[in-house]
C-alpha positions as CSV (number, residue, x, y, z in Angstrom):
1,M,-15.8,1.7,-3.8
2,L,-13.7,0.1,-0.5
3,E,-16.1,-0.2,2.5
4,L,-15.0,-0.9,6.1
5,D,-18.0,-1.8,7.4
6,H,-18.3,-1.3,11.0
7,L,-15.0,-3.6,10.9
8,E,-13.8,-4.7,14.2
9,L,-10.2,-6.4,14.4
10,V,-9.3,-8.5,17.5
11,Q,-5.9,-9.7,18.4
12,G,-5.5,-10.7,22.0
13,P,-6.3,-7.8,23.9
14,F,-5.7,-5.4,21.1
15,R,-9.3,-4.2,19.4
16,L,-9.3,-2.1,16.4
17,T,-12.7,-0.9,14.5
18,A,-13.0,1.3,11.3
19,H,-16.3,2.3,9.8
20,W,-15.9,4.2,6.6
21,S,-15.4,4.2,2.9
22,A,-13.2,5.3,0.1
23,G,-13.4,5.4,-3.9
24,P,-11.5,4.4,-6.5
25,G,-8.2,6.3,-7.5
26,E,-8.4,8.0,-3.9
27,R,-5.0,8.1,-1.9
28,I,-5.4,7.8,1.6
29,A,-2.6,8.0,4.1
30,V,-2.8,5.9,7.6
31,M,-1.0,7.7,10.4
32,G,-1.0,6.5,14.2
33,P,1.4,6.0,17.0
34,S,3.7,2.9,17.0
35,G,1.3,-0.3,17.8
36,S,-1.9,1.5,16.7
37,G,-2.5,-0.7,14.2
38,K,-1.9,0.4,11.0
39,S,-0.4,-2.6,9.4
40,T,-3.3,-4.7,11.0
41,L,-5.5,-2.6,9.4
42,L,-4.0,-3.4,6.2
43,S,-4.0,-7.3,6.9
44,A,-7.4,-7.3,7.2
45,I,-8.0,-5.8,4.0
46,A,-5.3,-7.8,2.1
47,G,-7.1,-10.9,3.7
48,F,-4.2,-12.3,6.0
49,L,-6.2,-11.2,9.3
50,P,-9.8,-12.5,9.4
51,P,-12.0,-9.8,11.4
52,Q,-13.8,-10.4,14.8
53,S,-17.0,-9.1,13.3
54,G,-18.0,-6.2,10.2
55,A,-17.0,-6.7,6.3
56,V,-14.6,-5.4,4.3
57,R,-16.5,-4.5,0.4
58,W,-14.7,-3.6,-2.6
59,Q,-17.5,-2.5,-5.2
60,G,-20.5,-3.9,-3.0
61,R,-18.4,-7.4,-2.9
62,D,-18.0,-8.8,0.8
63,L,-14.2,-9.6,0.4
64,V,-14.1,-11.1,4.1
65,G,-13.5,-15.2,3.4
66,L,-12.0,-14.9,0.2
67,P,-8.3,-15.7,0.4
68,P,-5.6,-13.0,-0.4
69,G,-4.6,-14.4,-3.7
70,E,-8.3,-13.9,-5.0
71,R,-8.5,-9.9,-3.6
72,P,-8.6,-7.4,-5.8
73,V,-5.2,-5.9,-3.8
74,T,-1.4,-5.4,-4.1
75,I,0.2,-4.9,-1.0
76,L,4.2,-3.7,-0.6
77,F,5.6,-4.2,3.0
78,Q,9.0,-2.8,4.2
79,D,11.4,-5.8,2.5
80,Q,9.2,-5.0,-0.8
81,N,8.1,-8.6,-1.3
82,L,10.8,-9.5,-3.7
83,F,12.0,-13.6,-3.6
84,P,16.0,-13.6,-3.6
85,H,16.3,-16.2,-5.3
86,L,14.7,-15.3,-8.5
87,T,15.7,-12.6,-10.6
88,I,14.1,-9.1,-10.8
89,A,12.6,-10.1,-14.0
90,Q,11.0,-13.4,-12.5
91,N,9.9,-11.6,-9.2
92,L,7.7,-9.1,-11.9
93,A,6.7,-12.3,-13.8
94,L,5.0,-13.7,-10.7
95,G,2.5,-10.6,-10.7
96,L,1.3,-11.8,-14.3
97,R,1.7,-15.8,-14.3
98,P,2.7,-17.9,-10.8
99,D,4.4,-20.5,-13.2
100,L,6.6,-17.9,-14.7
101,R,5.6,-19.1,-18.1
102,L,5.3,-16.0,-19.8
103,S,4.0,-15.4,-23.6
104,P,5.8,-13.3,-26.1
105,D,3.0,-10.5,-25.0
106,D,3.5,-10.8,-21.4
107,R,7.5,-10.6,-22.0
108,A,6.8,-7.2,-23.5
109,R,4.8,-6.0,-20.9
110,L,7.3,-6.9,-18.1
111,E,9.9,-5.0,-20.1
112,Q,7.8,-2.3,-20.7
113,A,7.2,-2.2,-17.1
114,L,10.9,-2.1,-15.9
115,A,11.3,0.7,-18.1
116,R,8.6,2.6,-16.6
117,V,10.1,2.5,-13.4
118,G,13.9,3.2,-14.7
119,L,14.9,-0.3,-14.9
120,A,15.4,-1.1,-17.9
121,G,18.0,-3.6,-18.9
122,L,17.8,-4.5,-14.9
123,G,15.7,-7.5,-15.2
124,A,18.6,-10.3,-14.9
125,R,20.0,-8.8,-11.6
126,R,18.6,-10.4,-8.0
127,P,17.3,-7.9,-5.4
128,A,20.6,-8.4,-3.7
129,Q,22.4,-6.8,-6.4
130,L,20.0,-3.5,-6.3
131,S,19.7,-0.7,-4.2
132,G,17.0,0.2,-2.0
133,G,15.7,2.9,-4.3
134,Q,15.6,0.2,-6.8
135,A,14.2,-2.4,-5.2
136,S,11.2,-0.1,-4.3
137,R,11.2,0.2,-8.3
138,A,11.1,-3.0,-8.7
139,A,8.1,-3.7,-6.4
140,L,6.1,-0.6,-7.9
141,A,6.8,-2.3,-11.5
142,R,5.5,-5.5,-10.2
143,A,2.2,-3.4,-8.9
144,L,2.2,-2.0,-12.1
145,L,1.9,-4.9,-13.7
146,R,-0.8,-6.8,-11.3
147,A,-3.0,-3.6,-11.9
148,R,-5.0,-4.3,-9.3
149,P,-7.8,-1.6,-7.9
150,I,-6.6,-1.7,-4.5
151,L,-2.8,-0.8,-3.7
152,L,-1.7,-0.9,0.1
153,L,1.9,0.2,0.9
154,D,3.1,-0.6,4.1
155,E,6.1,1.9,4.9
156,P,7.8,0.2,2.0
157,F,9.8,3.4,1.5
158,A,10.8,4.2,5.2
159,A,14.2,3.3,4.9
160,L,14.9,5.5,1.9
161,G,16.4,9.0,2.6
162,P,13.8,12.1,1.9
163,A,14.5,12.8,-1.3
164,L,14.1,9.1,-2.5
165,R,11.6,8.7,-0.3
166,Q,9.7,11.4,-2.6
167,E,11.0,10.1,-5.9
168,M,9.3,6.3,-4.7
169,L,6.0,8.7,-3.4
170,D,5.7,10.5,-7.2
171,L,6.2,7.2,-8.6
172,V,3.4,5.6,-6.9
173,D,1.4,8.9,-8.0
174,Q,2.3,7.8,-11.7
175,V,1.2,3.9,-11.0
176,A,-2.0,4.9,-9.2
177,R,-3.0,7.1,-12.4
178,E,-2.0,4.3,-14.8
179,T,-4.0,1.5,-12.8
180,G,-6.9,3.9,-11.4
181,A,-5.9,2.4,-8.3
182,L,-7.0,3.2,-4.4
183,V,-3.8,3.9,-2.7
184,L,-3.6,3.1,1.3
185,L,-0.2,4.5,2.6
186,V,0.8,3.4,6.1
187,T,3.5,6.3,7.4
188,H,4.8,7.8,10.2
189,D,5.7,11.2,8.6
190,P,3.3,13.8,7.9
191,G,5.3,14.9,5.3
192,D,4.6,11.8,3.2
193,A,1.0,12.0,4.0
194,L,1.1,15.7,2.6
195,A,3.2,14.6,-0.4
196,L,0.5,12.0,-1.1
197,G,-2.3,14.2,-1.4
198,G,-5.8,13.1,-0.7
199,R,-7.2,12.4,2.9
200,T,-5.5,11.0,5.9
201,A,-6.8,8.2,8.5
202,F,-5.5,8.7,11.8
203,I,-5.8,6.1,14.4
204,A,-6.7,7.2,17.9
205,E,-8.0,5.1,20.9
206,G,-8.3,1.7,18.6
207,V,-10.6,3.2,16.4
208,V,-9.3,4.0,12.0
209,Q,-10.8,7.6,12.3
210,V,-13.1,8.8,9.0
211,P,-10.1,10.2,6.7
212,V,-10.1,13.8,6.3
213,P,-8.4,15.8,3.7
214,T,-4.7,15.8,4.9
215,T,-4.3,19.4,4.5
216,T,-7.5,20.3,6.4
217,L,-6.3,17.7,9.3
218,M,-2.8,19.3,9.3
219,A,-3.6,22.6,9.5
220,D,-5.8,22.1,12.3
221,P,-5.2,18.8,14.1
222,P,-7.3,17.5,16.6
223,P,-5.6,16.9,20.4
224,A,-4.7,13.3,19.4
225,L,-2.9,13.8,16.5
226,R,-1.6,17.4,18.0
227,D,0.2,14.9,20.6
228,Y,1.4,12.7,18.1
229,L,3.2,15.4,15.8
230,G,4.6,17.0,18.9
231,R,2.5,20.2,18.8
232,K,1.4,22.6,21.4
């Protein structure tokens, strides 16, 4: 269980609060206007931003104070987190061994992950030699290898077209099912939230609202979400 316990995040005049929980295997979309704090929330969970107060707990353990690398978290950003000077195989290998010294079993797992996301035979390429969709697949393959229980997605597919974005969301669902991960997806698109399934946490007036089933929320949105969606 991920618990955001009276979490308060402060950056200058900006303040964001959250007080809710989500269980393993859940899908949570995080929506809100630009600048509302969506990425800030994920950064705090991942350990890149210390909270002003409150706690971030996973399975009862407070993560506050733990460096990002020691948290049970994988995070994907818009740039896919791929190092341009490394091959795709080496980028994936970092998810297994930071020193890149892989055992035969590790190499077999890496090849299986590449095949699993449709990149078999492309491990020797560098990120610049991949399309946007292939780079997204490579990032998801690394998440599959890491198998961390919390998967944070900070609009990693925003630059992709609708069909390819849906394909990536389907792949996210498959990876999450295989790893049992809790998924938090930052998105501006209500279609992405509906495609993800599960619940949506909308950010309004500095508060990350308690997640609500997405279909219920979209069918009868509160005033702040209605304004965001442009509905009358």
